[in-house]
Biopython code that builds the backbone (N, CA, C, O; Angstrom):
import numpy as np
from Bio.PDB.StructureBuilder import StructureBuilder

atoms = [
    (1, "MET", "N", (28.862, -6.788, 5.170)),
    (1, "MET", "CA", (29.134, -6.717, 3.704)),
    (1, "MET", "C", (30.046, -5.147, 3.642)),
    (1, "MET", "O", (29.719, -4.274, 4.446)),
    (2, "ASP", "N", (30.777, -4.976, 3.000)),
    (2, "ASP", "CA", (31.263, -4.048, 2.306)),
    (2, "ASP", "C", (30.559, -3.190, 1.241)),
    (2, "ASP", "O", (29.850, -3.709, 0.379)),
    (3, "TYR", "N", (30.793, -1.729, 1.327)),
    (3, "TYR", "CA", (30.209, -1.262, 0.148)),
    (3, "TYR", "C", (30.872, 0.419, -0.074)),
    (3, "TYR", "O", (31.196, 1.251, 0.774)),
    (4, "ASP", "N", (30.901, 0.475, -1.636)),
    (4, "ASP", "CA", (31.256, 1.710, -2.038)),
    (4, "ASP", "C", (31.021, 2.870, -1.699)),
    (4, "ASP", "O", (29.818, 3.131, -1.739)),
    (5, "LEU", "N", (31.828, 3.890, -1.298)),
    (5, "LEU", "CA", (31.546, 5.214, -1.199)),
    (5, "LEU", "C", (32.023, 5.887, -2.180)),
    (5, "LEU", "O", (33.179, 5.872, -2.603)),
    (6, "LEU", "N", (31.031, 6.554, -2.593)),
    (6, "LEU", "CA", (31.070, 7.495, -3.674)),
    (6, "LEU", "C", (31.010, 9.298, -3.075)),
    (6, "LEU", "O", (30.430, 9.555, -2.020)),
    (7, "HIS", "N", (31.416, 9.966, -3.580)),
    (7, "HIS", "CA", (31.400, 11.260, -3.792)),
    (7, "HIS", "C", (31.099, 11.971, -4.657)),
    (7, "HIS", "O", (32.070, 12.177, -5.385)),
    (8, "ILE", "N", (29.591, 12.837, -5.197)),
    (8, "ILE", "CA", (29.573, 13.443, -6.318)),
    (8, "ILE", "C", (29.129, 14.621, -6.117)),
    (8, "ILE", "O", (28.064, 14.672, -5.502)),
    (9, "GLN", "N", (29.524, 15.444, -6.385)),
    (9, "GLN", "CA", (29.331, 17.069, -6.011)),
    (9, "GLN", "C", (29.493, 17.657, -4.703)),
    (9, "GLN", "O", (29.099, 18.781, -4.390)),
    (10, "GLY", "N", (30.255, 16.621, -3.757)),
    (10, "GLY", "CA", (30.081, 16.869, -2.680)),
    (10, "GLY", "C", (29.853, 16.452, -1.444)),
    (10, "GLY", "O", (30.261, 16.677, -0.305)),
    (11, "LYS", "N", (28.677, 15.425, -2.280)),
    (11, "LYS", "CA", (27.748, 14.852, -1.372)),
    (11, "LYS", "C", (28.205, 13.055, -1.212)),
    (11, "LYS", "O", (28.178, 12.469, -2.295)),
    (12, "PRO", "N", (28.518, 12.372, -0.256)),
    (12, "PRO", "CA", (28.236, 11.072, -0.508)),
    (12, "PRO", "C", (27.400, 10.458, -0.826)),
    (12, "PRO", "O", (26.262, 10.921, -0.738)),
    (13, "TYR", "N", (27.614, 9.208, -1.309)),
    (13, "TYR", "CA", (26.539, 8.182, -1.706)),
    (13, "TYR", "C", (27.222, 6.442, -1.464)),
    (13, "TYR", "O", (28.350, 6.032, -1.738)),
    (14, "VAL", "N", (26.411, 5.927, -1.045)),
    (14, "VAL", "CA", (26.585, 4.879, -1.312)),
    (14, "VAL", "C", (26.434, 3.445, -2.278)),
    (14, "VAL", "O", (25.260, 3.187, -2.545)),
    (15, "LEU", "N", (27.212, 2.707, -2.705)),
    (15, "LEU", "CA", (26.964, 2.120, -3.904)),
    (15, "LEU", "C", (26.643, 0.651, -3.535)),
    (15, "LEU", "O", (27.553, -0.041, -3.079)),
    (16, "LEU", "N", (25.387, 0.128, -3.708)),
    (16, "LEU", "CA", (25.198, -1.456, -3.403)),
    (16, "LEU", "C", (24.437, -2.211, -4.496)),
    (16, "LEU", "O", (23.760, -1.577, -5.305)),
    (17, "PRO", "N", (24.519, -3.444, -4.541)),
    (17, "PRO", "CA", (23.733, -4.051, -5.603)),
    (17, "PRO", "C", (22.396, -3.524, -5.459)),
    (17, "PRO", "O", (21.953, -2.701, -4.658)),
    (18, "LEU", "N", (21.791, -4.223, -6.483)),
    (18, "LEU", "CA", (20.509, -3.421, -6.917)),
    (18, "LEU", "C", (19.292, -4.396, -6.366)),
    (18, "LEU", "O", (18.142, -3.977, -6.238)),
    (19, "HIS", "N", (19.732, -5.875, -6.030)),
    (19, "HIS", "CA", (19.221, -6.637, -5.354)),
    (19, "HIS", "C", (18.708, -6.334, -3.825)),
    (19, "HIS", "O", (17.554, -6.377, -3.400)),
    (20, "GLU", "N", (20.030, -5.988, -3.068)),
    (20, "GLU", "CA", (20.138, -5.501, -1.948)),
    (20, "GLU", "C", (19.096, -3.978, -1.860)),
    (20, "GLU", "O", (18.263, -3.914, -0.956)),
    (21, "TYR", "N", (19.221, -2.946, -2.750)),
    (21, "TYR", "CA", (18.622, -1.881, -2.410)),
    (21, "TYR", "C", (17.221, -2.068, -2.393)),
    (21, "TYR", "O", (16.412, -1.436, -1.713)),
    (22, "ARG", "N", (17.002, -2.954, -3.165)),
    (22, "ARG", "CA", (15.155, -3.410, -3.618)),
    (22, "ARG", "C", (15.066, -4.278, -2.106)),
    (22, "ARG", "O", (14.070, -4.028, -1.428)),
    (23, "ALA", "N", (15.777, -4.997, -1.711)),
    (23, "ALA", "CA", (15.322, -5.594, -0.182)),
    (23, "ALA", "C", (15.043, -4.370, 0.529)),
    (23, "ALA", "O", (13.941, -4.310, 1.073)),
    (24, "MET", "N", (15.738, -3.485, 0.624)),
    (24, "MET", "CA", (15.641, -2.630, 1.702)),
    (24, "MET", "C", (14.298, -1.812, 1.593)),
    (24, "MET", "O", (13.504, -1.643, 2.519)),
    (25, "VAL", "N", (14.170, -1.304, 0.228)),
    (25, "VAL", "CA", (13.020, -0.406, 0.292)),
    (25, "VAL", "C", (11.788, -1.340, -0.164)),
    (25, "VAL", "O", (10.778, -0.640, -0.088)),
    (26, "SER", "N", (11.537, -2.337, -0.504)),
    (26, "SER", "CA", (10.496, -3.314, -0.902)),
    (26, "SER", "C", (9.765, -3.343, 0.443)),
    (26, "SER", "O", (10.257, -3.052, 1.533)),
    (27, "ASP", "N", (8.070, -3.882, 0.105)),
    (27, "ASP", "CA", (7.441, -4.368, 0.995)),
    (27, "ASP", "C", (6.842, -5.370, 0.265)),
    (27, "ASP", "O", (7.239, -5.682, -0.857)),
    (28, "ASP", "N", (5.688, -6.024, 0.957)),
    (28, "ASP", "CA", (4.830, -7.438, 0.355)),
    (28, "ASP", "C", (4.248, -7.194, -1.053)),
    (28, "ASP", "O", (4.067, -8.046, -1.923)),
    (29, "THR", "N", (3.944, -5.648, -1.125)),
    (29, "THR", "CA", (3.168, -5.937, -2.520)),
    (29, "THR", "C", (3.972, -5.318, -3.508)),
    (29, "THR", "O", (3.354, -4.687, -4.366)),
    (30, "ASP", "N", (5.469, -5.357, -3.604)),
    (30, "ASP", "CA", (6.563, -5.426, -4.470)),
    (30, "ASP", "C", (7.213, -6.540, -5.128)),
    (30, "ASP", "O", (7.770, -6.642, -6.221)),
    (31, "ASN", "N", (6.925, -7.615, -3.867)),
    (31, "ASN", "CA", (7.546, -8.696, -4.188)),
    (31, "ASN", "C", (7.035, -9.531, -5.646)),
    (31, "ASN", "O", (7.760, -10.228, -6.356)),
    (32, "SER", "N", (5.709, -9.263, -5.833)),
    (32, "SER", "CA", (5.178, -10.192, -7.104)),
    (32, "SER", "C", (5.640, -9.517, -8.254)),
    (32, "SER", "O", (5.346, -10.203, -9.233)),
    (33, "LEU", "N", (6.191, -8.552, -8.559)),
    (33, "LEU", "CA", (6.735, -7.651, -9.685)),
    (33, "LEU", "C", (8.417, -8.118, -9.912)),
    (33, "LEU", "O", (9.394, -8.000, -9.172)),
    (34, "PRO", "N", (8.253, -8.678, -11.247)),
    (34, "PRO", "CA", (9.297, -9.212, -11.856)),
    (34, "PRO", "C", (10.661, -8.552, -12.158)),
    (34, "PRO", "O", (10.435, -7.363, -12.383)),
    (35, "ASP", "N", (11.762, -8.774, -12.242)),
    (35, "ASP", "CA", (13.006, -8.399, -12.453)),
    (35, "ASP", "C", (12.867, -7.221, -12.820)),
    (35, "ASP", "O", (13.115, -6.202, -12.174)),
    (36, "ASP", "N", (12.250, -7.374, -14.431)),
    (36, "ASP", "CA", (12.653, -6.667, -15.571)),
    (36, "ASP", "C", (11.723, -5.358, -15.352)),
    (36, "ASP", "O", (12.065, -4.300, -15.881)),
    (37, "VAL", "N", (10.476, -5.440, -14.522)),
    (37, "VAL", "CA", (9.902, -4.392, -14.074)),
    (37, "VAL", "C", (10.388, -3.649, -13.257)),
    (37, "VAL", "O", (10.378, -2.433, -13.454)),
    (38, "LEU", "N", (11.003, -4.268, -11.996)),
    (38, "LEU", "CA", (11.712, -3.925, -10.927)),
    (38, "LEU", "C", (13.042, -2.773, -11.576)),
    (38, "LEU", "O", (13.322, -1.605, -11.306)),
    (39, "ASN", "N", (13.564, -3.678, -12.427)),
    (39, "ASN", "CA", (14.629, -2.417, -13.406)),
    (39, "ASN", "C", (14.208, -1.542, -13.766)),
    (39, "ASN", "O", (14.819, -0.559, -13.347)),
    (40, "ALA", "N", (13.156, -1.244, -14.578)),
    (40, "ALA", "CA", (12.810, -0.295, -15.343)),
    (40, "ALA", "C", (11.880, 0.816, -14.723)),
    (40, "ALA", "O", (11.515, 1.834, -15.310)),
    (41, "LEU", "N", (11.492, 0.365, -13.159)),
    (41, "LEU", "CA", (10.979, 1.164, -12.227)),
    (41, "LEU", "C", (12.330, 1.851, -11.509)),
    (41, "LEU", "O", (12.149, 3.028, -11.194)),
    (42, "THR", "N", (13.711, 1.282, -11.186)),
    (42, "THR", "CA", (14.497, 1.647, -10.775)),
    (42, "THR", "C", (15.292, 2.470, -11.555)),
    (42, "THR", "O", (16.105, 3.165, -10.945)),
    (43, "ALA", "N", (15.232, 2.587, -13.226)),
    (43, "ALA", "CA", (15.859, 2.994, -13.781)),
    (43, "ALA", "C", (15.465, 4.385, -14.349)),
    (43, "ALA", "O", (16.284, 5.195, -14.783)),
    (44, "LYS", "N", (14.184, 4.566, -14.302)),
    (44, "LYS", "CA", (13.101, 5.651, -14.247)),
    (44, "LYS", "C", (13.385, 6.438, -15.606)),
    (44, "LYS", "O", (13.510, 7.658, -15.716)),
    (45, "GLN", "N", (13.458, 5.490, -16.608)),
    (45, "GLN", "CA", (13.488, 6.220, -18.167)),
    (45, "GLN", "C", (12.110, 6.395, -18.861)),
    (45, "GLN", "O", (11.851, 6.828, -19.984)),
    (46, "GLU", "N", (11.226, 5.895, -17.785)),
    (46, "GLU", "CA", (9.764, 5.961, -18.250)),
    (46, "GLU", "C", (9.150, 6.133, -16.857)),
    (46, "GLU", "O", (9.572, 5.795, -15.751)),
    (47, "SER", "N", (7.864, 6.851, -17.293)),
    (47, "SER", "CA", (6.827, 7.008, -15.699)),
    (47, "SER", "C", (6.511, 5.732, -15.497)),
    (47, "SER", "O", (6.108, 4.944, -16.352)),
    (48, "PRO", "N", (6.765, 5.445, -13.915)),
    (48, "PRO", "CA", (6.049, 4.093, -12.729)),
    (48, "PRO", "C", (5.190, 3.762, -13.447)),
    (48, "PRO", "O", (5.204, 2.612, -13.886)),
    (49, "VAL", "N", (3.822, 4.956, -13.920)),
    (49, "VAL", "CA", (2.748, 4.565, -14.080)),
    (49, "VAL", "C", (2.544, 3.777, -15.402)),
    (49, "VAL", "O", (1.800, 2.808, -15.554)),
    (50, "LYS", "N", (3.231, 4.284, -16.205)),
    (50, "LYS", "CA", (3.426, 3.788, -17.641)),
    (50, "LYS", "C", (3.983, 2.310, -17.489)),
    (50, "LYS", "O", (3.446, 1.347, -18.037)),
    (51, "ILE", "N", (4.835, 2.247, -16.886)),
    (51, "ILE", "CA", (5.429, 0.950, -16.495)),
    (51, "ILE", "C", (4.751, -0.203, -15.854)),
    (51, "ILE", "O", (5.082, -1.369, -16.067)),
    (52, "LEU", "N", (4.051, 0.062, -15.278)),
    (52, "LEU", "CA", (3.377, -0.738, -14.183)),
    (52, "LEU", "C", (1.868, -0.567, -15.221)),
    (52, "LEU", "O", (1.584, -1.692, -15.635)),
    (53, "ARG", "N", (1.301, 0.029, -15.510)),
    (53, "ARG", "CA", (-0.219, 0.209, -16.476)),
    (53, "ARG", "C", (0.744, -1.130, -18.053)),
    (53, "ARG", "O", (-0.117, -1.776, -18.649)),
    (54, "LYS", "N", (1.397, -1.257, -18.273)),
    (54, "LYS", "CA", (1.944, -1.910, -19.216)),
    (54, "LYS", "C", (2.063, -3.405, -18.724)),
    (54, "LYS", "O", (1.597, -4.417, -19.247)),
    (55, "PHE", "N", (2.791, -3.272, -17.612)),
    (55, "PHE", "CA", (2.991, -4.893, -16.878)),
    (55, "PHE", "C", (1.810, -5.435, -16.899)),
    (55, "PHE", "O", (1.663, -6.560, -17.378)),
    (56, "ARG", "N", (0.775, -4.731, -16.385)),
    (56, "ARG", "CA", (-0.726, -5.097, -15.808)),
    (56, "ARG", "C", (-1.574, -5.324, -16.878)),
    (56, "ARG", "O", (-2.737, -5.727, -16.886)),
    (57, "GLY", "N", (-0.600, -4.910, -18.063)),
    (57, "GLY", "CA", (-1.848, -5.242, -19.407)),
    (57, "GLY", "C", (-2.792, -4.490, -19.712)),
    (57, "GLY", "O", (-3.578, -4.806, -20.605)),
    (58, "TYR", "N", (-2.908, -3.217, -18.949)),
    (58, "TYR", "CA", (-3.994, -2.136, -19.300)),
    (58, "TYR", "C", (-4.068, -1.185, -20.153)),
    (58, "TYR", "O", (-2.939, -0.790, -20.443)),
    (59, "THR", "N", (-4.941, -0.601, -20.721)),
    (59, "THR", "CA", (-4.519, 0.469, -21.832)),
    (59, "THR", "C", (-5.011, 1.783, -21.018)),
    (59, "THR", "O", (-5.749, 1.822, -20.033)),
    (60, "GLN", "N", (-4.412, 2.805, -21.691)),
    (60, "GLN", "CA", (-5.063, 3.971, -20.764)),
    (60, "GLN", "C", (-6.066, 4.126, -20.663)),
    (60, "GLN", "O", (-6.366, 4.871, -19.730)),
    (61, "GLN", "N", (-6.838, 3.750, -21.228)),
    (61, "GLN", "CA", (-8.641, 4.252, -20.985)),
    (61, "GLN", "C", (-8.848, 3.041, -19.624)),
    (61, "GLN", "O", (-9.283, 3.330, -18.510)),
    (62, "GLU", "N", (-8.447, 1.783, -20.036)),
    (62, "GLU", "CA", (-8.971, 0.948, -18.953)),
    (62, "GLU", "C", (-8.834, 1.371, -17.327)),
    (62, "GLU", "O", (-9.691, 1.278, -16.448)),
    (63, "LEU", "N", (-7.080, 2.002, -17.218)),
    (63, "LEU", "CA", (-6.538, 2.159, -16.363)),
    (63, "LEU", "C", (-7.422, 3.413, -15.980)),
    (63, "LEU", "O", (-7.949, 3.363, -14.869)),
    (64, "SER", "N", (-7.611, 4.333, -16.623)),
    (64, "SER", "CA", (-8.408, 5.646, -16.253)),
    (64, "SER", "C", (-9.715, 5.315, -15.941)),
    (64, "SER", "O", (-10.251, 5.986, -15.060)),
    (65, "ASP", "N", (-10.425, 4.319, -16.535)),
    (65, "ASP", "CA", (-11.680, 3.975, -15.943)),
    (65, "ASP", "C", (-11.797, 3.214, -14.570)),
    (65, "ASP", "O", (-12.714, 3.269, -13.750)),
    (66, "MET", "N", (-10.543, 2.437, -14.532)),
    (66, "MET", "CA", (-10.551, 2.047, -12.992)),
    (66, "MET", "C", (-10.299, 2.610, -12.127)),
    (66, "MET", "O", (-10.973, 2.422, -11.114)),
    (67, "ALA", "N", (-9.219, 3.559, -12.105)),
    (67, "ALA", "CA", (-8.719, 4.795, -11.022)),
    (67, "ALA", "C", (-9.980, 5.730, -11.072)),
    (67, "ALA", "O", (-10.069, 6.356, -10.016)),
    (68, "GLY", "N", (-10.803, 5.972, -11.801)),
    (68, "GLY", "CA", (-12.134, 7.395, -12.130)),
    (68, "GLY", "C", (-11.278, 8.413, -12.367)),
    (68, "GLY", "O", (-11.345, 9.441, -11.694)),
    (69, "LEU", "N", (-10.562, 8.288, -13.143)),
    (69, "LEU", "CA", (-9.809, 9.547, -13.849)),
    (69, "LEU", "C", (-9.807, 9.692, -15.657)),
    (69, "LEU", "O", (-9.740, 8.709, -16.396)),
    (70, "SER", "N", (-9.879, 10.883, -16.060)),
    (70, "SER", "CA", (-10.002, 11.217, -17.569)),
    (70, "SER", "C", (-8.857, 10.631, -18.137)),
    (70, "SER", "O", (-7.781, 10.769, -17.555)),
    (71, "ARG", "N", (-8.916, 10.117, -18.991)),
    (71, "ARG", "CA", (-7.834, 9.669, -19.866)),
    (71, "ARG", "C", (-6.479, 10.422, -20.459)),
    (71, "ARG", "O", (-5.297, 10.130, -20.640)),
    (72, "PRO", "N", (-7.497, 11.751, -20.687)),
    (72, "PRO", "CA", (-6.169, 12.563, -21.150)),
    (72, "PRO", "C", (-5.512, 12.916, -19.971)),
    (72, "PRO", "O", (-4.304, 13.079, -20.143)),
    (73, "TYR", "N", (-5.997, 13.126, -18.570)),
    (73, "TYR", "CA", (-5.199, 13.321, -17.409)),
    (73, "TYR", "C", (-4.169, 12.266, -17.135)),
    (73, "TYR", "O", (-3.019, 12.468, -16.743)),
    (74, "LEU", "N", (-4.762, 11.061, -17.405)),
    (74, "LEU", "CA", (-3.691, 9.922, -17.130)),
    (74, "LEU", "C", (-2.430, 10.105, -17.993)),
    (74, "LEU", "O", (-1.296, 9.946, -17.541)),
    (75, "THR", "N", (-2.686, 10.431, -19.195)),
    (75, "THR", "CA", (-1.608, 10.875, -20.225)),
    (75, "THR", "C", (-0.889, 11.624, -20.060)),
    (75, "THR", "O", (0.258, 11.526, -20.496)),
    (76, "GLU", "N", (-1.426, 12.897, -19.193)),
    (76, "GLU", "CA", (-0.248, 13.525, -18.985)),
    (76, "GLU", "C", (0.180, 13.673, -17.420)),
    (76, "GLU", "O", (0.643, 14.667, -16.861)),
    (77, "ILE", "N", (-0.106, 12.416, -16.890)),
    (77, "ILE", "CA", (0.284, 12.175, -15.503)),
    (77, "ILE", "C", (1.897, 11.034, -15.914)),
    (77, "ILE", "O", (3.052, 10.977, -15.490)),
    (78, "GLU", "N", (1.157, 10.373, -16.848)),
    (78, "GLU", "CA", (2.421, 9.248, -17.510)),
    (78, "GLU", "C", (3.665, 10.014, -18.296)),
    (78, "GLU", "O", (4.850, 9.706, -18.168)),
    (79, "THR", "N", (3.064, 11.251, -19.273)),
    (79, "THR", "CA", (4.250, 12.103, -19.723)),
    (79, "THR", "C", (5.042, 13.034, -19.372)),
    (79, "THR", "O", (5.823, 13.676, -20.074)),
    (80, "GLY", "N", (4.720, 13.141, -17.651)),
    (80, "GLY", "CA", (5.336, 14.054, -16.748)),
    (80, "GLY", "C", (4.847, 15.653, -16.903)),
    (80, "GLY", "O", (5.444, 16.585, -16.364)),
    (81, "LYS", "N", (3.759, 15.783, -17.664)),
    (81, "LYS", "CA", (3.183, 17.227, -17.864)),
    (81, "LYS", "C", (2.686, 17.486, -16.563)),
    (81, "LYS", "O", (3.121, 18.541, -16.100)),
    (82, "LYS", "N", (1.891, 16.843, -15.806)),
    (82, "LYS", "CA", (1.363, 16.663, -14.785)),
    (82, "LYS", "C", (1.821, 15.707, -13.410)),
    (82, "LYS", "O", (1.952, 14.495, -13.578)),
    (83, "ASP", "N", (2.082, 16.380, -11.901)),
    (83, "ASP", "CA", (2.483, 15.559, -11.406)),
    (83, "ASP", "C", (1.139, 14.577, -10.882)),
    (83, "ASP", "O", (1.421, 13.382, -10.798)),
    (84, "GLY", "N", (-0.062, 14.894, -10.580)),
    (84, "GLY", "CA", (-0.886, 13.991, -10.403)),
    (84, "GLY", "C", (-1.021, 14.509, -9.198)),
    (84, "GLY", "O", (-0.032, 14.850, -8.548)),
    (85, "SER", "N", (-2.366, 14.647, -8.706)),
    (85, "SER", "CA", (-2.948, 14.949, -7.272)),
    (85, "SER", "C", (-2.688, 13.462, -6.372)),
    (85, "SER", "O", (-2.304, 12.370, -6.791)),
    (86, "LEU", "N", (-2.996, 13.818, -5.217)),
    (86, "LEU", "CA", (-2.304, 12.615, -4.175)),
    (86, "LEU", "C", (-3.755, 11.696, -4.448)),
    (86, "LEU", "O", (-3.829, 10.505, -4.749)),
    (87, "ARG", "N", (-4.674, 12.513, -4.272)),
    (87, "ARG", "CA", (-6.007, 11.319, -4.656)),
    (87, "ARG", "C", (-6.158, 10.519, -6.117)),
    (87, "ARG", "O", (-6.902, 9.556, -6.299)),
    (88, "ALA", "N", (-5.273, 11.141, -7.133)),
    (88, "ALA", "CA", (-5.230, 10.431, -8.553)),
    (88, "ALA", "C", (-3.959, 8.978, -8.040)),
    (88, "ALA", "O", (-4.191, 7.773, -7.950)),
    (89, "MET", "N", (-2.823, 9.639, -7.827)),
    (89, "MET", "CA", (-1.906, 8.604, -7.273)),
    (89, "MET", "C", (-2.386, 7.349, -6.449)),
    (89, "MET", "O", (-2.099, 6.169, -6.650)),
    (90, "LYS", "N", (-3.171, 7.886, -5.492)),
    (90, "LYS", "CA", (-3.583, 6.832, -4.807)),
    (90, "LYS", "C", (-4.231, 5.871, -5.530)),
    (90, "LYS", "O", (-3.828, 4.719, -5.690)),
    (91, "ALA", "N", (-5.635, 6.534, -6.141)),
    (91, "ALA", "CA", (-6.396, 5.406, -6.819)),
    (91, "ALA", "C", (-5.806, 4.747, -8.162)),
    (91, "ALA", "O", (-6.434, 3.801, -8.638)),
    (92, "ILE", "N", (-4.615, 5.202, -8.811)),
    (92, "ILE", "CA", (-3.750, 4.523, -9.999)),
    (92, "ILE", "C", (-3.296, 3.355, -9.002)),
    (92, "ILE", "O", (-3.521, 2.172, -9.258)),
    (93, "ALA", "N", (-2.674, 3.763, -7.903)),
    (93, "ALA", "CA", (-1.680, 2.543, -7.391)),
    (93, "ALA", "C", (-2.667, 1.311, -6.999)),
    (93, "ALA", "O", (-2.667, 0.117, -7.298)),
    (94, "ALA", "N", (-3.486, 2.110, -6.219)),
    (94, "ALA", "CA", (-4.737, 0.951, -5.705)),
    (94, "ALA", "C", (-4.953, -0.157, -7.186)),
    (94, "ALA", "O", (-4.734, -1.368, -7.195)),
    (95, "SER", "N", (-5.540, 0.866, -8.598)),
    (95, "SER", "CA", (-5.827, -0.039, -9.595)),
    (95, "SER", "C", (-4.667, -0.856, -10.275)),
    (95, "SER", "O", (-4.858, -1.880, -10.930)),
    (96, "LEU", "N", (-3.607, -0.356, -10.071)),
    (96, "LEU", "CA", (-2.316, -1.162, -10.364)),
    (96, "LEU", "C", (-2.037, -1.969, -9.513)),
    (96, "LEU", "O", (-1.277, -2.859, -9.893)),
    (97, "GLN", "N", (-2.493, -2.019, -8.079)),
    (97, "GLN", "CA", (-1.992, -3.372, -6.838)),
    (97, "GLN", "C", (-0.468, -2.926, -6.570)),
    (97, "GLN", "O", (0.427, -3.762, -6.450)),
    (98, "VAL", "N", (-0.262, -1.635, -6.493)),
    (98, "VAL", "CA", (0.922, -1.646, -6.135)),
    (98, "VAL", "C", (1.211, -0.557, -4.939)),
    (98, "VAL", "O", (0.290, 0.259, -4.908)),
    (99, "ASN", "N", (2.279, -0.285, -3.883)),
    (99, "ASN", "CA", (2.152, 0.595, -3.202)),
    (99, "ASN", "C", (2.807, 1.861, -3.894)),
    (99, "ASN", "O", (3.825, 1.865, -4.587)),
    (100, "LEU", "N", (1.974, 2.973, -3.542)),
    (100, "LEU", "CA", (2.007, 4.694, -3.399)),
    (100, "LEU", "C", (3.200, 4.737, -3.612)),
    (100, "LEU", "O", (3.360, 5.349, -4.668)),
    (101, "GLY", "N", (4.120, 4.430, -3.202)),
    (101, "GLY", "CA", (5.557, 4.891, -2.999)),
    (101, "GLY", "C", (6.396, 4.625, -4.444)),
    (101, "GLY", "O", (7.344, 5.309, -4.830)),
    (102, "LEU", "N", (5.741, 3.314, -5.236)),
    (102, "LEU", "CA", (6.237, 2.798, -6.264)),
    (102, "LEU", "C", (6.119, 3.862, -7.445)),
    (102, "LEU", "O", (6.856, 3.822, -8.430)),
    (103, "LEU", "N", (5.008, 4.927, -7.231)),
    (103, "LEU", "CA", (4.952, 5.794, -8.125)),
    (103, "LEU", "C", (5.402, 7.052, -8.606)),
    (103, "LEU", "O", (5.348, 7.640, -9.686)),
    (104, "ALA", "N", (5.993, 7.353, -7.154)),
    (104, "ALA", "CA", (7.069, 8.432, -6.868)),
    (104, "ALA", "C", (8.171, 8.698, -8.148)),
    (104, "ALA", "O", (9.067, 9.534, -8.028)),
]
sb = StructureBuilder()
sb.init_structure("model")
sb.init_model(0)
sb.init_chain("A")
sb.init_seg("    ")
for serial, (resi, resn, name, xyz) in enumerate(atoms, 1):
    if name == "N":
        sb.init_residue(resn, " ", resi, " ")
    sb.init_atom(name, np.array(xyz, "f"), 0.0, 1.0, " ", f" {name:<3s}", serial, name[0])
structure = sb.get_structure()
């Protein structure tokens, strides 16, 4: 298949359909997520933690309890005030049943 090549600020980028991009970067864990959730994650308009937490139907308190974190710390991660330690992000990913890479 042919793809469009774009240059943005002197750097080359390849434009490809979103479903093909997802197929390239997904793993078995991600296949259970619906298209609207995957689209929201790709758009990056909200924190991936928040998107996935809402999709799973958890409150911040429930997710923080499952991940062994304080709710204020989880809030800071969701709002972008803190990046979250590797340990915290692994715990969140496990609690949300997703690959850690989806939270990046």
